[in-house]
Biotite code that builds the C-alpha atoms (Angstrom):
import biotite.structure as struc

atoms = struc.array([
    struc.Atom([12.682, 1.305, 10.481], chain_id="A", res_id=1, res_name="MET", atom_name="CA", element="C"),
    struc.Atom([14.610, -0.851, 8.043], chain_id="A", res_id=2, res_name="LEU", atom_name="CA", element="C"),
    struc.Atom([14.273, -0.844, 4.274], chain_id="A", res_id=3, res_name="ILE", atom_name="CA", element="C"),
    struc.Atom([15.850, -3.728, 2.384], chain_id="A", res_id=4, res_name="THR", atom_name="CA", element="C"),
    struc.Atom([15.323, -5.781, -0.768], chain_id="A", res_id=5, res_name="THR", atom_name="CA", element="C"),
    struc.Atom([15.123, -9.469, -1.514], chain_id="A", res_id=6, res_name="GLY", atom_name="CA", element="C"),
    struc.Atom([13.698, -12.137, -3.797], chain_id="A", res_id=7, res_name="ARG", atom_name="CA", element="C"),
    struc.Atom([11.182, -14.929, -3.468], chain_id="A", res_id=8, res_name="VAL", atom_name="CA", element="C"),
    struc.Atom([12.837, -18.335, -3.776], chain_id="A", res_id=9, res_name="ARG", atom_name="CA", element="C"),
    struc.Atom([10.823, -21.518, -3.323], chain_id="A", res_id=10, res_name="HIS", atom_name="CA", element="C"),
    struc.Atom([7.976, -19.532, -1.769], chain_id="A", res_id=11, res_name="GLY", atom_name="CA", element="C"),
    struc.Atom([10.157, -17.780, 0.820], chain_id="A", res_id=12, res_name="THR", atom_name="CA", element="C"),
    struc.Atom([11.358, -14.184, 0.809], chain_id="A", res_id=13, res_name="ILE", atom_name="CA", element="C"),
    struc.Atom([15.151, -14.109, 1.027], chain_id="A", res_id=14, res_name="GLU", atom_name="CA", element="C"),
    struc.Atom([16.615, -10.737, 1.939], chain_id="A", res_id=15, res_name="LEU", atom_name="CA", element="C"),
    struc.Atom([19.676, -9.536, 0.045], chain_id="A", res_id=16, res_name="ASP", atom_name="CA", element="C"),
    struc.Atom([21.655, -8.109, 2.921], chain_id="A", res_id=17, res_name="ASP", atom_name="CA", element="C"),
    struc.Atom([19.718, -8.296, 6.176], chain_id="A", res_id=18, res_name="GLN", atom_name="CA", element="C"),
    struc.Atom([18.702, -10.890, 8.682], chain_id="A", res_id=19, res_name="SER", atom_name="CA", element="C"),
    struc.Atom([15.583, -10.125, 10.707], chain_id="A", res_id=20, res_name="LEU", atom_name="CA", element="C"),
    struc.Atom([14.718, -11.626, 14.080], chain_id="A", res_id=21, res_name="PRO", atom_name="CA", element="C"),
    struc.Atom([12.145, -14.435, 14.084], chain_id="A", res_id=22, res_name="GLU", atom_name="CA", element="C"),
    struc.Atom([8.636, -13.009, 14.350], chain_id="A", res_id=23, res_name="GLY", atom_name="CA", element="C"),
    struc.Atom([9.480, -9.645, 12.769], chain_id="A", res_id=24, res_name="THR", atom_name="CA", element="C"),
    struc.Atom([6.432, -8.093, 11.103], chain_id="A", res_id=25, res_name="ILE", atom_name="CA", element="C"),
    struc.Atom([7.189, -6.958, 7.561], chain_id="A", res_id=26, res_name="VAL", atom_name="CA", element="C"),
    struc.Atom([5.419, -5.084, 4.764], chain_id="A", res_id=27, res_name="THR", atom_name="CA", element="C"),
    struc.Atom([6.148, -6.239, 1.226], chain_id="A", res_id=28, res_name="VAL", atom_name="CA", element="C"),
    struc.Atom([5.991, -4.007, -1.857], chain_id="A", res_id=29, res_name="LEU", atom_name="CA", element="C"),
    struc.Atom([6.371, -6.040, -5.001], chain_id="A", res_id=30, res_name="SER", atom_name="CA", element="C"),
    struc.Atom([7.528, -4.734, -8.377], chain_id="A", res_id=31, res_name="ALA", atom_name="CA", element="C"),
    struc.Atom([5.464, -5.808, -11.375], chain_id="A", res_id=32, res_name="GLU", atom_name="CA", element="C"),
    struc.Atom([7.199, -7.191, -14.440], chain_id="A", res_id=33, res_name="GLY", atom_name="CA", element="C"),
    struc.Atom([10.626, -5.684, -15.011], chain_id="A", res_id=34, res_name="ASN", atom_name="CA", element="C"),
    struc.Atom([10.036, -2.484, -13.069], chain_id="A", res_id=35, res_name="GLU", atom_name="CA", element="C"),
    struc.Atom([12.343, -1.637, -10.210], chain_id="A", res_id=36, res_name="SER", atom_name="CA", element="C"),
    struc.Atom([11.783, 0.164, -6.957], chain_id="A", res_id=37, res_name="PHE", atom_name="CA", element="C"),
    struc.Atom([14.597, 2.481, -5.914], chain_id="A", res_id=38, res_name="ALA", atom_name="CA", element="C"),
    struc.Atom([14.572, 5.436, -3.554], chain_id="A", res_id=39, res_name="LEU", atom_name="CA", element="C"),
    struc.Atom([16.987, 8.286, -3.150], chain_id="A", res_id=40, res_name="SER", atom_name="CA", element="C"),
    struc.Atom([18.177, 8.944, 0.408], chain_id="A", res_id=41, res_name="PRO", atom_name="CA", element="C"),
    struc.Atom([15.683, 11.834, 0.662], chain_id="A", res_id=42, res_name="ASP", atom_name="CA", element="C"),
    struc.Atom([12.810, 9.673, -0.598], chain_id="A", res_id=43, res_name="GLU", atom_name="CA", element="C"),
    struc.Atom([13.776, 6.897, 1.815], chain_id="A", res_id=44, res_name="GLU", atom_name="CA", element="C"),
    struc.Atom([13.729, 9.395, 4.693], chain_id="A", res_id=45, res_name="ALA", atom_name="CA", element="C"),
    struc.Atom([10.295, 10.667, 3.609], chain_id="A", res_id=46, res_name="MET", atom_name="CA", element="C"),
    struc.Atom([8.943, 7.118, 3.380], chain_id="A", res_id=47, res_name="LEU", atom_name="CA", element="C"),
    struc.Atom([10.325, 6.242, 6.815], chain_id="A", res_id=48, res_name="SER", atom_name="CA", element="C"),
    struc.Atom([8.777, 9.394, 8.312], chain_id="A", res_id=49, res_name="ALA", atom_name="CA", element="C"),
    struc.Atom([5.401, 8.582, 6.729], chain_id="A", res_id=50, res_name="ALA", atom_name="CA", element="C"),
    struc.Atom([5.492, 5.009, 8.037], chain_id="A", res_id=51, res_name="ILE", atom_name="CA", element="C"),
    struc.Atom([6.364, 6.255, 11.525], chain_id="A", res_id=52, res_name="GLU", atom_name="CA", element="C"),
    struc.Atom([3.398, 8.673, 11.388], chain_id="A", res_id=53, res_name="GLU", atom_name="CA", element="C"),
    struc.Atom([1.072, 5.824, 10.448], chain_id="A", res_id=54, res_name="ALA", atom_name="CA", element="C"),
    struc.Atom([2.462, 3.599, 13.210], chain_id="A", res_id=55, res_name="GLU", atom_name="CA", element="C"),
    struc.Atom([1.753, 6.401, 15.729], chain_id="A", res_id=56, res_name="ARG", atom_name="CA", element="C"),
    struc.Atom([-1.809, 6.632, 14.447], chain_id="A", res_id=57, res_name="GLY", atom_name="CA", element="C"),
    struc.Atom([-1.272, 10.006, 12.775], chain_id="A", res_id=58, res_name="ASP", atom_name="CA", element="C"),
    struc.Atom([-3.303, 9.006, 9.746], chain_id="A", res_id=59, res_name="SER", atom_name="CA", element="C"),
    struc.Atom([-6.728, 9.436, 8.212], chain_id="A", res_id=60, res_name="ILE", atom_name="CA", element="C"),
    struc.Atom([-9.125, 6.822, 6.846], chain_id="A", res_id=61, res_name="PRO", atom_name="CA", element="C"),
    struc.Atom([-8.718, 5.992, 3.145], chain_id="A", res_id=62, res_name="ALA", atom_name="CA", element="C"),
    struc.Atom([-12.282, 7.176, 2.467], chain_id="A", res_id=63, res_name="SER", atom_name="CA", element="C"),
    struc.Atom([-11.407, 10.636, 3.800], chain_id="A", res_id=64, res_name="GLN", atom_name="CA", element="C"),
    struc.Atom([-8.232, 10.763, 1.713], chain_id="A", res_id=65, res_name="LEU", atom_name="CA", element="C"),
    struc.Atom([-10.150, 9.815, -1.430], chain_id="A", res_id=66, res_name="LEU", atom_name="CA", element="C"),
    struc.Atom([-12.717, 12.571, -0.752], chain_id="A", res_id=67, res_name="ARG", atom_name="CA", element="C"),
    struc.Atom([-9.884, 15.086, -0.398], chain_id="A", res_id=68, res_name="GLN", atom_name="CA", element="C"),
    struc.Atom([-8.295, 13.930, -3.651], chain_id="A", res_id=69, res_name="ILE", atom_name="CA", element="C"),
    struc.Atom([-11.592, 14.177, -5.521], chain_id="A", res_id=70, res_name="ARG", atom_name="CA", element="C"),
    struc.Atom([-12.073, 17.762, -4.288], chain_id="A", res_id=71, res_name="LYS", atom_name="CA", element="C"),
    struc.Atom([-8.671, 18.882, -5.555], chain_id="A", res_id=72, res_name="SER", atom_name="CA", element="C"),
])
């Protein structure tokens, strides 16, 4: 798992410090307005672990999650 940042220039995402192999599948989280997105090392580790769980299929449907949230 790799977490990096970049900017859109002329309709293309340019990464700040990484080069990914052609065909790499990516997920993009975009900040709105002037907000930033920064993670501490612990938060980055938690995010990576959560993404790995989802990639393994250790997840629940969104509808089930929303039901659980409404109950709490």
